C-alpha positions in Angstrom: -92.5 26.0 9.3 -91.0 24.1 12.2 -91.9 20.4 12.5 -93.0 19.2 15.8 -94.4 15.8 17.0 -98.1 15.3 17.4 -99.3 14.8 21.0 -100.5 11.3 20.0 -98.4 8.7 18.3 -99.1 8.1 14.6 -98.7 5.0 12.6 -99.8 6.5 9.3 -96.8 5.4 7.3 -97.8 4.6 3.8 -96.5 2.0 1.4 -95.2 4.0 -1.6 -94.9 2.3 -5.0 -93.0 3.2 -8.1 -92.5 1.4 -11.4 -90.0 -1.0 -10.0 -90.0 -0.5 -6.2 -92.1 -0.7 -3.1 -91.2 1.6 -0.2 -92.5 0.1 3.0 -91.9 0.2 6.7 -88.9 -1.8 8.2 -89.6 -5.2 9.7 -87.5 -7.2 12.1 -87.0 -10.0 9.6 -85.3 -7.4 7.3 -82.2 -7.5 9.5 -80.0 -9.6 7.2 -81.0 -7.5 4.2 -80.5 -4.3 6.1 -77.0 -5.4 7.2 -76.1 -5.9 3.6 -76.7 -2.2 3.2 -75.7 -0.5 6.5 -72.9 -3.0 7.1 -71.1 -1.9 4.0 -68.2 0.5 4.4 -68.9 2.1 1.0 -72.3 3.1 2.4 -71.5 3.9 6.0 -68.5 6.2 5.2 -71.0 8.9 4.1 -73.4 8.5 7.1 -71.1 9.2 10.0 -71.5 10.8 12.5 -75.3 10.5 12.2 -74.8 6.8 11.8 -71.8 4.5 12.0 -71.2 1.2 10.1 -73.4 -1.6 11.6 -70.9 -4.3 12.7 -73.1 -7.4 12.9 -76.6 -8.9 12.7 -77.3 -8.4 16.4 -76.5 -4.7 16.2 -78.7 -4.4 13.1 -81.6 -6.0 14.9 -81.3 -3.5 17.7 -81.2 -0.6 15.2 -84.2 -1.9 13.4 -86.1 -2.2 16.7 -85.3 1.4 17.4 -86.4 2.5 13.9 -89.7 0.7 14.1 -90.5 2.1 17.5 -89.5 5.6 16.3 -91.7 5.4 13.3 -94.7 4.8 15.5 -94.1 8.2 17.1 -93.5 10.2 13.9 -96.3 12.2 12.4 -96.5 12.2 8.6 -94.7 12.9 6.4 -91.7 11.9 8.4 -90.6 8.3 8.3 -88.1 5.5 7.4 -88.7 3.0 4.6 -87.2 -0.2 3.3 -86.7 -0.1 -0.5 -87.9 -3.4 -1.9 -87.7 -4.5 -5.5 -91.1 -5.4 -6.9 -90.0 -8.1 -9.2 -88.5 -10.4 -6.5 -89.1 -8.7 -3.1 -85.4 -8.1 -2.5 -84.6 -5.3 -0.1 -82.0 -3.2 -2.0 -81.9 -0.1 0.3 -83.4 2.2 2.8 -84.8 5.7 2.6 -85.6 8.5 5.1 -87.7 11.7 5.3 -86.8 13.2 8.6 -86.6 16.7 10.2 -83.1 18.0 10.4 -81.5 19.1 13.7 -81.1 21.4 15.5 -84.3 23.2 14.8 -86.5 20.6 13.0 -87.3 23.3 10.5 -86.0 21.5 7.4 -86.9 18.1 6.1 -84.1 15.9 4.8 -84.7 13.3 2.1 -82.1 10.5 1.8 -81.5 7.0 0.6 -78.9 4.3 1.0 -78.5 1.5 -1.5 -76.6 -1.7 -1.6 -73.4 -1.0 -3.6 -74.2 -3.9 -6.0 -77.4 -2.1 -6.9 -75.9 1.4 -7.6 -76.4 2.7 -11.1 -79.9 1.3 -11.7 -82.0 4.4 -11.2 -83.4 3.3 -7.8 -82.3 6.5 -6.1 -84.3 8.5 -8.6 -87.5 6.5 -8.2 -87.1 6.6 -4.4 -86.6 10.4 -4.4 -89.6 11.1 -6.6 -91.9 8.8 -4.5 -90.8 10.4 -1.2 -91.0 13.9 -2.6 -94.6 13.4 -3.8 -95.5 12.1 -0.3 -93.9 15.1 1.4 -95.5 17.6 -0.9 -98.9 16.1 -0.3 -98.6 17.4 3.3 -97.8 20.9 4.6 -94.3 20.8 3.2 -93.2 23.0 0.3 -89.5 22.1 0.1 -87.2 19.3 1.1 -83.5 19.1 1.4 -80.6 16.7 0.8 -77.4 17.2 2.7 -74.3 15.8 1.1 -70.7 15.4 2.3 -68.4 17.5 0.0 -66.5 14.5 -1.3 -69.6 12.4 -2.1 -69.7 13.1 -5.8 -72.0 10.2 -6.5 -74.8 11.6 -4.2 -74.4 15.2 -5.4 -74.7 14.1 -9.0 -77.8 12.0 -8.2 -79.7 14.8 -6.4 -78.9 17.3 -9.2 -80.3 14.8 -11.7 -83.4 14.5 -9.7 -84.1 18.3 -10.0 -82.6 19.4 -6.7 -80.9 22.8 -6.7 -77.6 23.5 -4.8 -78.2 26.3 -2.3 -74.8 26.4 -0.5 -72.8 24.9 2.3 -73.6 25.0 6.0 -72.1 23.7 9.2 -75.4 23.7 11.2 -76.3 20.1 10.6 -74.5 17.4 12.6 -71.5 19.6 13.2 -70.1 19.0 9.7 -69.7 21.2 6.6 -72.3 19.9 4.2 -73.5 20.8 0.8 -77.3 21.5 0.8 -79.6 20.8 -2.1 -83.3 21.8 -2.2 -86.3 20.4 -4.0 -89.6 22.2 -4.6 -92.7 20.8 -6.3 -92.0 22.6 -9.6 -88.5 21.2 -9.6 -89.9 17.7 -9.1 -92.3 18.0 -11.9 -89.5 19.1 -14.2 -87.2 16.2 -13.1 -90.0 13.7 -13.7 -90.7 14.9 -17.2 -87.0 14.7 -18.1 -86.3 11.3 -16.5 -85.9 8.1 -18.4 -85.8 4.8 -16.4 -83.7 2.8 -16.6 -81.1 5.4 -16.9 -78.6 5.6 -19.8 -75.4 3.7 -19.2 -73.2 6.8 -19.1 -75.2 8.0 -16.1 -75.3 4.7 -14.2 -72.0 5.1 -12.5 -73.2 8.1 -10.4 -76.5 6.8 -9.0 
């Protein structure tokens, strides 16, 4: 089913909580923390051309301003979230649930974490929380699109129950690997997950 905006803006963006994380809307005072994510070459290299490396704090503030305004126009379940650690309030990443161009027929789930917080299972907790939110609406499948060389992301989405469905060039003008998650896949992934993850798995999250 194609996704299309509601005629009236919606601000129904929930705060989602997991065992260790709070997923909430971005705020302007998150700019320094956001720059520590989106200003990292190790993160941005996999986001281009949809998003380039953010060069400085001023550019990050402009981008956050755009994201916040955009969120007010998005009907659920679409949105952008800051990933905040419950124990100390530290923002360790960002997450999205957005319709994919060009047809807005498929929903993309994605996350970006600070490199110094990779390998701690935060991607899995984020994926499960956003998937539950999506499936509580009129959405029966969500997708992750991964650059062919991004082995870390591919391993993470597979571990979260997502199934590889092939490669396509229809998104963003790039050849991308596509992974799909359905409600039954999520249930199976949650039953089999252990958090925090085992050390041998940490290097690929």
